[in-house]
C-alpha positions in Angstrom: 144.8 -35.1 -87.8 144.4 -32.8 -90.8 141.2 -30.7 -91.3 139.8 -30.1 -94.8 136.9 -27.8 -95.2 136.2 -28.2 -91.4 135.9 -31.9 -91.9 138.5 -33.9 -89.8 140.1 -36.6 -92.0 143.1 -38.7 -92.3 144.8 -39.3 -95.7 145.8 -42.6 -97.2 148.8 -42.9 -99.5 147.8 -46.0 -101.5 148.1 -47.0 -105.1 144.6 -48.4 -105.2 141.6 -46.0 -105.8 140.5 -44.3 -102.6 136.9 -44.8 -101.7 135.0 -42.2 -99.8 132.2 -42.7 -97.3 130.2 -39.5 -97.6 126.8 -38.7 -96.2 125.8 -35.4 -97.8 122.9 -33.3 -96.6 121.6 -32.0 -99.9 119.6 -29.3 -98.2 122.7 -27.6 -97.2 125.0 -28.4 -100.2 123.2 -28.1 -103.5 126.1 -27.3 -105.8 127.4 -30.1 -108.0 131.2 -29.7 -108.5 134.2 -31.5 -109.6 135.9 -32.4 -106.4 139.5 -31.2 -106.3 139.9 -30.9 -102.5 141.2 -34.4 -102.3 144.2 -33.6 -104.4 146.3 -33.0 -101.3 146.3 -36.7 -100.6 149.7 -37.9 -101.5 150.8 -41.0 -103.4 153.9 -41.3 -101.3 155.8 -43.6 -103.6 156.0 -41.0 -106.4 155.2 -37.8 -104.7 152.1 -37.2 -106.9 148.6 -36.4 -105.6 145.6 -38.6 -105.8 142.6 -36.7 -107.3 139.0 -37.6 -106.5 138.0 -37.3 -110.2 134.3 -37.4 -109.5 131.4 -35.0 -109.7 129.1 -35.0 -106.7 127.3 -33.0 -104.0 129.3 -31.6 -101.1 132.9 -32.3 -100.1 134.6 -35.7 -100.1 135.6 -37.2 -96.7 138.3 -40.0 -96.9 137.7 -43.2 -95.2 139.5 -44.0 -91.9 142.8 -45.9 -92.0 142.3 -49.6 -91.2 144.0 -50.5 -87.9 145.8 -53.5 -89.4 147.7 -51.3 -91.9 149.1 -48.7 -89.4 152.6 -50.1 -89.4 152.7 -50.6 -93.2 151.7 -47.0 -93.7 154.3 -45.9 -91.2 157.1 -47.7 -93.2 155.9 -46.2 -96.5 156.0 -42.7 -94.9 159.5 -43.2 -93.8 160.6 -44.4 -97.3 158.9 -41.5 -98.9 160.6 -39.0 -96.6 163.9 -40.6 -97.5 163.2 -40.3 -101.3 162.5 -36.5 -101.1 166.2 -35.9 -100.1 168.4 -38.6 -101.7 171.7 -37.1 -100.6 170.7 -36.7 -97.0 172.1 -39.3 -94.5 169.7 -42.1 -93.9 167.6 -41.9 -90.8 168.4 -44.2 -87.9 165.7 -46.7 -87.3 163.7 -46.0 -84.2 162.2 -48.9 -82.3 158.7 -48.4 -81.2 157.3 -50.2 -78.2 155.0 -53.2 -78.8 151.4 -51.9 -79.0 149.0 -53.2 -76.6 146.0 -55.3 -77.5 143.6 -52.5 -76.7 145.6 -50.2 -79.0 145.5 -52.7 -81.9 141.7 -52.9 -81.7 141.2 -49.1 -82.1 142.6 -47.0 -85.0 145.8 -45.2 -84.3 145.6 -41.6 -85.7 148.7 -40.5 -87.3 149.6 -37.0 -88.3 150.8 -36.8 -91.9 152.9 -33.7 -92.7 152.3 -32.3 -96.2 155.6 -32.2 -98.1 156.1 -28.8 -99.8 158.4 -28.4 -102.8 161.7 -26.7 -102.0 164.0 -24.6 -104.1 167.1 -26.8 -103.5 169.7 -27.5 -106.2 168.9 -31.1 -106.1 166.0 -31.8 -108.5 163.1 -33.7 -107.0 161.6 -36.7 -108.8 159.2 -35.7 -111.5 155.5 -36.5 -110.9 152.4 -36.2 -113.1 150.4 -33.1 -112.4 146.8 -33.7 -111.3 144.1 -33.5 -113.9 142.6 -30.1 -114.1 138.9 -29.8 -113.2 136.8 -29.4 -116.3 134.8 -26.2 -116.4 131.5 -25.6 -118.2 133.1 -23.2 -120.7 135.5 -25.8 -122.0 132.8 -28.2 -123.3 132.3 -27.6 -127.0 128.8 -26.9 -128.4 127.3 -30.1 -129.8 123.6 -29.2 -130.3 122.8 -27.1 -133.4 119.0 -27.1 -133.9 119.3 -25.0 -137.1 122.4 -26.7 -138.4 126.1 -26.3 -137.7 127.7 -23.1 -139.2 130.1 -24.0 -142.0 129.4 -21.9 -145.1 131.0 -18.7 -146.1 128.1 -16.2 -146.3 130.2 -13.5 -148.1 131.0 -15.9 -151.0 127.4 -17.0 -151.4 126.1 -13.4 -151.5 128.8 -12.5 -154.1 127.7 -15.4 -156.3 124.1 -14.2 -156.1 125.1 -10.7 -157.1 126.9 -12.1 -160.2 123.9 -14.1 -161.3 121.6 -11.1 -161.1 124.1 -9.1 -163.1 123.7 -11.5 -166.0 119.9 -11.1 -166.1 118.2 -8.5 -168.2 117.8 -5.2 -166.2 118.9 -7.2 -163.1 115.4 -8.7 -162.6 114.7 -12.3 -162.1 111.2 -13.5 -163.1 109.6 -16.7 -161.9 110.7 -18.6 -165.0 114.3 -17.4 -164.5 114.5 -18.1 -160.8 115.8 -21.6 -161.2 119.3 -20.2 -162.0 119.2 -18.1 -158.8 118.1 -21.1 -156.8 120.9 -23.3 -157.9 123.5 -20.6 -157.2 122.1 -20.5 -153.6 123.0 -24.3 -153.4 119.3 -25.2 -153.2 117.5 -27.9 -155.2 115.8 -26.7 -158.4 112.2 -27.1 -157.2 112.7 -24.8 -154.3 112.5 -22.0 -156.8 108.8 -21.4 -156.4 108.8 -21.0 -152.6 112.1 -19.0 -152.7 110.6 -16.6 -155.3 107.6 -15.9 -153.0 109.9 -15.6 -149.9 111.8 -12.9 -151.7 108.6 -10.9 -152.5 108.3 -12.0 -156.1 104.5 -12.2 -155.8 104.2 -8.5 -155.2 106.0 -7.1 -158.2 106.2 -10.2 -160.4 110.0 -10.1 -160.3 112.9 -10.1 -157.8 116.0 -7.8 -158.0 119.4 -8.2 -156.3 118.6 -5.4 -153.9 115.4 -7.1 -152.7 116.7 -10.7 -152.7 120.1 -10.3 -150.9 118.7 -9.0 -147.6 116.2 -11.9 -147.5 118.8 -14.5 -148.4 121.3 -13.0 -145.9 118.9 -13.4 -143.0 118.2 -17.0 -144.0 121.8 -18.1 -144.3 122.9 -16.3 -141.1 120.4 -18.1 -138.9 119.8 -21.4 -140.8 122.9 -23.5 -141.7 121.6 -26.7 -143.1 119.1 -27.7 -145.8 116.4 -28.7 -143.4 116.3 -25.4 -141.5 116.6 -23.4 -144.7 113.8 -25.3 -146.3 111.6 -24.5 -143.3 112.6 -20.8 -143.5 111.9 -20.6 -147.2 108.6 -22.4 -147.1 107.2 -20.4 -144.2 108.9 -17.1 -145.2 110.7 -17.2 -141.8 107.3 -16.8 -140.0 107.0 -20.2 -138.3 109.0 -23.2 -137.1 106.6 -25.8 -138.6 105.0 -26.5 -142.0 101.3 -26.7 -142.7 99.5 -28.2 -145.8 99.1 -24.7 -147.4 102.9 -24.1 -147.3 103.4 -26.9 -149.9 101.0 -25.5 -152.5 103.6 -23.2 -154.2 106.2 -26.0 -154.4 103.9 -28.6 -155.8 102.2 -26.2 -158.2 105.6 -25.3 -159.6 106.3 -29.1 -160.1 103.0 -29.4 -162.0 103.9 -26.4 -164.2 107.5 -27.1 -165.0 108.3 -30.8 -164.6 108.8 -32.6 -167.9 107.0 -35.7 -166.7 103.7 -33.8 -166.1 103.4 -32.0 -169.4 100.1 -33.8 -170.2 98.7 -32.7 -166.8 99.5 -29.0 -167.5 96.8 -28.9 -170.1 94.1 -30.4 -167.8 94.1 -27.6 -165.2 90.9 -29.0 -163.6 93.0 -31.9 -162.2 95.7 -29.7 -160.7 94.0 -29.4 -157.4 93.3 -33.1 -157.1 97.0 -34.0 -157.8 98.2 -31.3 -155.5 96.1 -32.4 -152.5 97.0 -36.0 -153.1 100.8 -35.2 -152.9 100.3 -33.1 -149.8 98.2 -35.8 -148.1 100.9 -38.4 -148.9 103.7 -36.1 -147.5 101.9 -35.6 -144.2 101.0 -39.3 -144.0 104.7 -40.2 -144.2 106.5 -37.3 -142.6 104.2 -36.0 -139.9 104.8 -38.8 -137.4 103.2 -36.8 -134.6 99.8 -36.6 -136.3 99.7 -32.9 -135.4 99.2 -31.5 -138.9 102.4 -29.5 -138.5 105.8 -30.8 -139.8 108.7 -29.6 -137.7 112.5 -29.7 -138.5 113.2 -33.0 -136.6 110.5 -34.7 -138.6 112.0 -33.4 -141.8 115.4 -34.7 -140.8 114.0 -38.2 -140.1 112.2 -38.3 -143.5 113.4 -38.5 -147.1 111.3 -35.6 -148.3 114.1 -33.3 -149.2 115.9 -36.1 -151.0 112.8 -36.9 -153.0 112.4 -33.2 -154.0 116.0 -33.1 -155.1 115.5 -36.2 -157.3 112.8 -34.4 -159.3 115.3 -32.5 -161.3 117.3 -35.6 -162.1 114.4 -37.9 -163.1 112.2 -36.9 -166.1 109.7 -39.7 -165.6 107.6 -38.6 -162.6 106.3 -42.2 -162.2 109.7 -43.4 -161.2 109.5 -41.2 -158.1 107.1 -43.5 -156.2 107.4 -41.4 -153.0 104.7 -38.7 -153.0 104.8 -37.5 -156.6 104.0 -40.5 -158.8 101.1 -39.7 -161.2 100.2 -43.3 -161.5 99.7 -43.5 -157.8 97.5 -40.4 -157.9 95.5 -41.9 -160.7 94.8 -45.0 -158.7 93.8 -43.1 -155.6 91.6 -40.6 -157.4 89.8 -43.3 -159.4 89.0 -45.3 -156.2 87.6 -42.2 -154.7 85.6 -41.4 -157.8 83.9 -44.8 -157.7 82.7 -44.2 -154.2 81.8 -40.5 -154.5 78.5 -41.0 -156.3 77.2 -37.5 -155.9 80.7 -36.1 -156.7 80.8 -33.5 -153.9 84.3 -34.6 -152.8 82.9 -36.2 -149.6 81.9 -39.8 -149.1 79.6 -41.2 -146.4 79.9 -44.4 -144.3 77.5 -46.1 -146.7 79.8 -45.1 -149.6 82.9 -46.5 -147.8 81.0 -49.7 -147.2 81.1 -50.3 -151.0 84.9 -50.2 -151.1 86.3 -53.4 -152.5 82.8 -55.0 -152.4 82.4 -54.4 -148.7 85.8 -55.7 -147.6 85.9 -53.4 -144.5 83.6 -54.4 -141.7 80.8 -52.1 -140.6 82.1 -51.8 -137.1 85.5 -50.6 -138.3 83.8 -48.1 -140.7 81.9 -46.7 -137.7 85.2 -46.2 -135.8 86.8 -44.5 -138.8 83.8 -42.0 -139.1 83.8 -41.5 -135.3 86.8 -39.3 -135.5 89.4 -41.7 -134.1 91.8 -41.1 -137.0 90.6 -37.6 -138.1 93.2 -34.9 -138.0 92.0 -31.3 -137.3 88.4 -30.1 -137.7 85.9 -32.2 -139.5 84.6 -30.4 -142.7 81.3 -32.2 -142.6 79.7 -34.3 -139.9 79.6 -38.0 -140.8 81.6 -37.4 -144.1 85.1 -38.3 -145.2 87.0 -35.8 -147.3 89.3 -36.6 -150.1 92.4 -36.0 -148.0 91.1 -38.4 -145.3 90.4 -41.0 -148.0 94.0 -40.8 -149.2 95.1 -41.7 -145.6 92.5 -44.5 -145.5 93.6 -46.1 -148.8 97.3 -45.9 -147.9 96.7 -47.5 -144.5 94.4 -50.2 -145.9 96.8 -51.3 -148.7 100.1 -51.2 -146.7 99.5 -52.2 -143.1 103.3 -52.5 -142.6 103.8 -48.8 -142.7 104.3 -47.2 -139.2 101.5 -44.7 -139.9 99.1 -47.5 -141.0 99.8 -49.4 -137.8 99.0 -46.3 -135.8 95.9 -45.7 -137.9 94.3 -49.1 -137.3 95.5 -49.3 -133.7 93.6 -46.0 -133.0 90.5 -47.5 -134.6 90.7 -50.7 -132.6 91.5 -49.0 -129.3 87.9 -48.4 -128.3 88.5 -47.0 -124.8 91.7 -45.1 -125.8 93.9 -46.6 -123.0 96.7 -47.5 -125.4 96.1 -51.2 -125.1 94.1 -53.7 -127.2 92.2 -55.7 -124.6 90.4 -59.0 -125.1 86.9 -57.4 -125.2 88.0 -55.0 -128.0 89.4 -57.9 -130.1 86.2 -59.8 -129.5 84.1 -56.8 -130.5 85.6 -56.7 -134.0 86.0 -60.4 -134.5 82.3 -61.1 -133.8 81.3 -59.5 -137.1 83.9 -61.4 -139.0 82.6 -64.6 -137.3 79.0 -63.9 -138.4 80.2 -63.1 -142.0 82.0 -66.4 -142.3 78.9 -68.3 -141.0 76.7 -66.6 -143.6 79.2 -67.5 -146.3 79.2 -71.1 -145.3 82.7 -71.0 -144.0 83.5 -72.8 -140.8 84.8 -70.0 -138.5 87.4 -70.3 -135.9 86.1 -69.8 -132.3 87.3 -66.6 -130.7 89.2 -68.4 -128.0 91.3 -70.3 -130.6 91.7 -67.1 -132.7 92.9 -65.2 -129.6 95.5 -67.8 -128.7 96.7 -67.7 -132.3 97.0 -63.9 -132.4 98.8 -63.7 -129.0 101.3 -66.4 -130.1 101.8 -64.5 -133.3 102.3 -61.0 -131.8 103.9 -62.2 -128.5 102.9 -59.1 -126.5 105.0 -57.7 -123.7 102.0 -57.5 -121.3 100.3 -60.9 -121.2 96.8 -60.7 -122.6 97.1 -57.0 -123.8 98.6 -55.8 -127.1 100.4 -52.4 -127.3 101.3 -50.3 -130.3 105.0 -51.2 -129.8 104.1 -54.9 -130.0 102.5 -54.5 -133.3 105.3 -52.4 -134.7 107.9 -55.0 -133.7 105.9 -57.9 -135.3 106.1 -58.9 -138.9 102.6 -60.4 -138.8 100.8 -57.1 -138.2 98.9 -57.1 -141.6 97.5 -60.6 -140.8 96.5 -59.4 -137.3 94.5 -56.4 -138.6 92.9 -58.3 -141.5 91.7 -61.0 -139.1 89.6 -58.5 -137.2 88.1 -56.2 -139.9 89.0 -57.3 -143.5 87.5 -60.7 -144.2 88.5 -60.8 -147.9 92.2 -60.3 -147.1 92.0 -62.6 -144.1 90.7 -65.5 -146.3 93.4 -64.7 -148.8 96.1 -65.1 -146.1 94.6 -68.4 -145.1 94.2 -69.9 -148.6 97.5 -68.6 -150.1 100.1 -71.1 -151.2 103.2 -70.4 -149.1 105.5 -71.3 -152.0 103.7 -68.9 -154.3 103.7 -66.2 -151.7 107.5 -66.6 -151.3 108.0 -66.5 -155.1 105.8 -63.3 -155.3 107.7 -61.6 -152.5 111.0 -62.5 -154.3 109.8 -61.0 -157.5 108.5 -57.8 -155.8 111.6 -57.4 -153.6 112.3 -53.8 -152.8 108.7 -52.7 -153.4 106.3 -51.8 -150.6 102.8 -53.3 -150.3 101.4 -50.0 -151.5 103.6 -49.8 -154.5 102.6 -53.4 -155.6 99.0 -52.6 -155.1 99.2 -49.3 -157.1 101.1 -51.0 -160.0 98.5 -53.8 -160.3 95.5 -51.4 -160.0 97.0 -49.0 -162.5 97.3 -51.8 -165.1 93.7 -52.8 -164.6 92.5 -49.2 -164.9 94.5 -48.6 -168.0 93.0 -51.8 -169.5 89.5 -50.6 -168.7 90.2 -47.2 -170.4 91.2 -48.8 -173.7 88.7 -49.1 -176.6 86.6 -52.3 -176.6 87.7 -55.0 -179.0 91.4 -54.3 -178.6 93.8 -57.2 -177.7 95.3 -57.6 -174.3 98.6 -56.3 -175.7 98.7 -52.5 -175.5 100.9 -50.2 -177.4 103.4 -48.4 -175.2 102.5 -45.0 -176.7 98.9 -45.6 -175.8 99.7 -46.5 -172.3 101.7 -43.3 -171.9 99.2 -41.0 -173.5 97.2 -38.5 -171.5 93.8 -39.9 -172.6 94.2 -43.2 -170.7 95.9 -41.6 -167.7 93.1 -39.4 -166.5 89.4 -39.5 -166.2 87.8 -38.6 -169.5 86.3 -35.2 -170.0 83.0 -36.6 -171.2 82.5 -38.5 -167.9 83.3 -35.3 -165.9 80.9 -33.1 -168.0 78.1 -35.6 -167.6 78.5 -35.6 -163.9 78.7 -31.8 -163.7 81.7 -32.2 -161.5 82.7 -29.3 -159.2 86.4 -28.8 -159.7 86.8 -25.9 -157.3 85.6 -27.7 -154.2 87.8 -30.1 -152.4 89.8 -31.2 -149.5 
């Protein structure tokens, strides 16, 4: 018998993997290790060792030798001993007495002598060395929260120095900072936040001596665009972005983008456009609903790609994500229609007039209850302009992940993460009564419930989860059934062939983009002079006069431009 770490064991020399029967007391052996104590077990045919090759608690203990294989193992040992010294005379066979029956029933322990290498002139057969045990230091780093280092900091700083050398008196003003931004391998419209991060707001300009230390700290700690964008926008103070952090960037877009020249003259609308863009960014990017955008959320979104495309596209309306002025115009006009007192807040009664009362009163109550309100409420029982942007985006594109979460939160009355039968019946009851008052034969709730469950196919029978709705393609119809009667009836009466043709024509556009395009055309038509034909001149459509609310309407309403979301 051979002892290994005070554990009596008997080794097997087999070609098949060796299995270990180990009962480890984890209270005594807590260290996880790569077991290399089994490497003394010999593969007798080749002289190589059999390694455990496993990571576990404690020490391995080999299994016992089966009694029926005792004679086979003995013969293999004799052959292996003969292979070690090929020039030595062959050993004479020794006859062993016939084992008794009792001896055959019990395992016969055999002592295996470990063969040590000798320094004889005769070379021994070559054998593969055992695999070395991997150590923690040999595992390469694979997690880089701030990006993987790859750039040459010295070259970047040298290029920055050269750019400042070409400027007058070595000073870069805000209008000249685009050239510095491009040399730093950043998109053009990062120039506003980068100018502020370098201290440009204090002196009105930035010198090479003041900029290089700031940029050196950024590139030494942040190695990809996402982490550098976070550092520039927050001036290296936080690891998340708030709504106020986007103000310098979007204001710079308003001031310098060629597609917004008409808006530069109407400064009273800068704040409305700015808050609309910020609300759309958080609606799409901030998937945690925390009001704080972190680096992982930036990486999962297309925000930086959209900002980069601003310098390549002169028509701002072609950038339908976040920055489209046409989309802003539609949202702002919809809010203007509901905000009768023009204090930039709407009440539940104001929201009830949206699309001629399309949203049910019970759903409106849930919206104003705070179920989908982020942060502190500015006014009790009121909806701000930013919250209205979220509402309109969620209402017109119920396929969007944030829209699904928005309406799920509203319908989940008890907040248990499940839409139960009583919650569905609560919202459907109002729809049922509306259809009766309109002379439409309604579907009983039991039949409607069976139809919805078959359509969504929930994982938990009788209960619908958020995951079920995100995995279904019929989620818009599900939501419209319970709180938007107009769209529900439109689904029921729509010609399937016409719907398929419309979907084919609008391929590649989201529901929100289709809605915004249609509403913008209607709003432009309403802004034209009476008596004109239905065919509009392209120059008129692109003019500033039909793309913003007229000054006369604003002056008559004595609108407060300084207040807002």
